[in-house]
C-alpha positions in Angstrom: 0.0 0.0 0.0 1.1 3.5 -0.7 1.0 6.4 1.8 -2.1 7.9 0.2 -3.9 4.5 0.3 -3.0 4.2 4.0 -4.4 7.7 4.7 -7.6 6.9 2.9 -8.1 3.6 4.7 -6.9 4.5 8.2 -8.4 7.2 10.3 -6.7 9.0 13.2 -9.2 7.4 15.6 -8.0 3.9 14.3 -4.4 4.9 15.0 -5.3 6.1 18.5 -7.1 2.8 19.1 -3.9 0.9 18.2 -2.2 2.7 21.1 -5.2 2.1 23.5 -6.2 5.8 23.6 -9.9 6.4 24.0 -11.4 9.4 22.2 -14.5 11.1 23.5 -16.2 13.1 20.7 -13.2 14.5 19.0 -10.9 15.2 21.9 -8.6 13.0 24.1 -5.7 13.3 26.5 -2.4 13.9 24.6 -0.2 10.9 24.9 2.8 12.8 23.6 3.2 15.1 26.6 1.3 12.8 29.1 -1.4 14.9 30.5 -4.6 14.2 32.4 -6.9 16.8 30.8 -8.1 16.3 27.2 -6.4 18.9 25.0 -5.7 17.0 21.8 -8.2 17.5 19.1 -8.7 14.6 16.7 -9.6 15.0 13.1 -10.3 12.4 10.5 -6.8 12.7 9.0 -4.7 14.1 11.8 -4.5 15.7 15.2 -3.5 18.9 17.1 -2.7 19.2 20.7 -3.5 22.7 22.0 -1.2 22.3 25.1 2.1 21.0 23.6 1.4 22.3 20.0 2.2 19.0 18.4 0.2 18.3 15.3 0.3 16.3 12.1 -1.2 13.3 10.3 -1.2 9.6 11.2 2.4 9.1 10.1 3.7 11.9 12.3 1.7 10.6 15.2 3.2 7.2 15.0 6.7 8.7 14.6 6.2 10.9 17.7 4.8 8.0 19.8 7.4 5.4 18.8 10.3 7.7 18.1 10.8 6.2 14.7 11.5 7.5 11.2 8.9 7.9 8.4 9.8 4.6 6.7 9.3 2.7 10.0 6.0 4.4 10.6 4.9 3.7 7.1 5.6 0.0 7.6 3.9 -0.1 11.0 0.7 1.3 9.4 0.7 -1.4 6.8 2.7 0.2 4.0 4.9 -1.8 1.6 7.8 -0.7 -0.6 7.8 -1.8 -4.2 11.4 -2.7 -4.8 11.5 -4.7 -8.0 10.2 -2.1 -10.5 12.4 0.6 -9.1 15.6 -1.5 -9.1 15.6 -1.6 -12.9 14.9 2.1 -13.1 17.6 2.8 -10.5 20.1 0.7 -12.4 19.4 2.7 -15.6 19.7 6.0 -13.8 23.0 4.8 -12.1 24.4 3.6 -15.5 23.5 6.9 -17.1 25.2 8.8 -14.3 28.3 6.6 -14.6 28.4 7.2 -18.3 28.2 10.9 -17.9 30.8 10.9 -15.1 33.2 8.9 -17.3 32.6 11.2 -20.3 33.2 14.2 -18.0 36.5 12.7 -16.8 37.5 12.0 -20.4 36.8 15.5 -21.4 38.7 16.9 -18.4 41.7 14.7 -19.3 41.5 15.8 -22.9 41.4 19.4 -21.9 44.4 19.0 -19.6 46.3 17.2 -22.3 45.4 19.8 -24.9 46.5 22.6 -22.6 49.8 20.9 -21.9 50.4 20.2 -25.6 49.7 23.9 -26.6 51.9 25.1 -23.8 54.7 22.8 -24.9 54.4 23.8 -28.5 54.7 27.5 -27.5 57.8 26.7 -25.4 59.4 24.6 -28.2 58.8 27.4 -30.7 60.7 29.8 -28.5 63.5 27.3 -28.0 63.8 26.8 -31.8 63.8 30.5 -32.4 66.5 31.0 -29.8 68.8 28.2 -30.7 68.7 28.1 -34.5 70.2 30.5 -37.1 67.8 33.2 -38.2 66.0 32.5 -41.5 66.8 28.8 -41.6 63.8 26.5 -42.3 63.2 25.6 -38.6 63.5 29.1 -37.4 61.1 30.4 -40.1 58.4 27.8 -39.3 58.7 28.4 -35.6 58.7 32.2 -36.1 55.4 31.8 -38.1 53.7 29.4 -35.7 54.5 31.2 -32.4 52.2 34.2 -32.8 49.4 32.0 -33.9 49.8 29.6 -31.0 50.0 32.5 -28.5 46.8 33.9 -30.1 45.1 30.6 -29.7 46.3 30.4 -26.1 44.8 33.8 -25.3 41.6 33.1 -27.1 41.1 29.7 -25.4 42.4 30.3 -21.8 42.1 34.0 -21.3 38.9 34.8 -23.2 37.3 31.4 -22.9 36.2 31.1 -26.5 35.9 27.9 -28.4 38.6 27.0 -31.0 39.1 24.5 -33.7 41.3 22.0 -31.8 42.2 20.0 -34.9 44.1 22.9 -36.4 45.9 23.5 -33.1 46.9 19.8 -32.8 48.1 19.7 -36.4 50.4 22.8 -35.8 51.6 21.4 -32.4 52.6 18.1 -34.1 54.4 20.0 -36.9 56.4 21.9 -34.3 57.3 18.7 -32.5 58.5 17.2 -35.9 60.5 20.4 -36.6 62.2 20.3 -33.2 63.4 16.7 -33.7 64.7 16.9 -37.2 68.5 17.4 -37.7 
């Protein structure tokens, strides 16, 4: 049974009868603060004590009387949890979450690798420019690539704009090949 079905099928007077509390009219002595004079008003779907200000529905009454949580009160009042249909749904939700988490980690790793590759290419261009004779082939290619790589760095990491990573990767690999040729 669901919580709504329990509320429809069980009145507050039925719950009070489970605890051996007698109701005269629609008032009774409050068992929560143990009094001798009737101060708790009983409704069809709940209660309110005018002395201790406790109030609620049948579930909150059972929770206050037994000092238990809602799931325990729900079971005491005849509720049942449906586990089998939700297990499949929970598995699907968990699998979707795990896929998104793995994709996020892959993207973060790719971004970190891309940033390192771009930084290394800028550094290697500066090294090639510094150590090689001006106007040799290596020096010219590094001299042409360096401003563009620095511009891409500024665009991506200072201004946060999207860039075409394929072009950047191609230039970075070209710089790596230049650096290793004799």
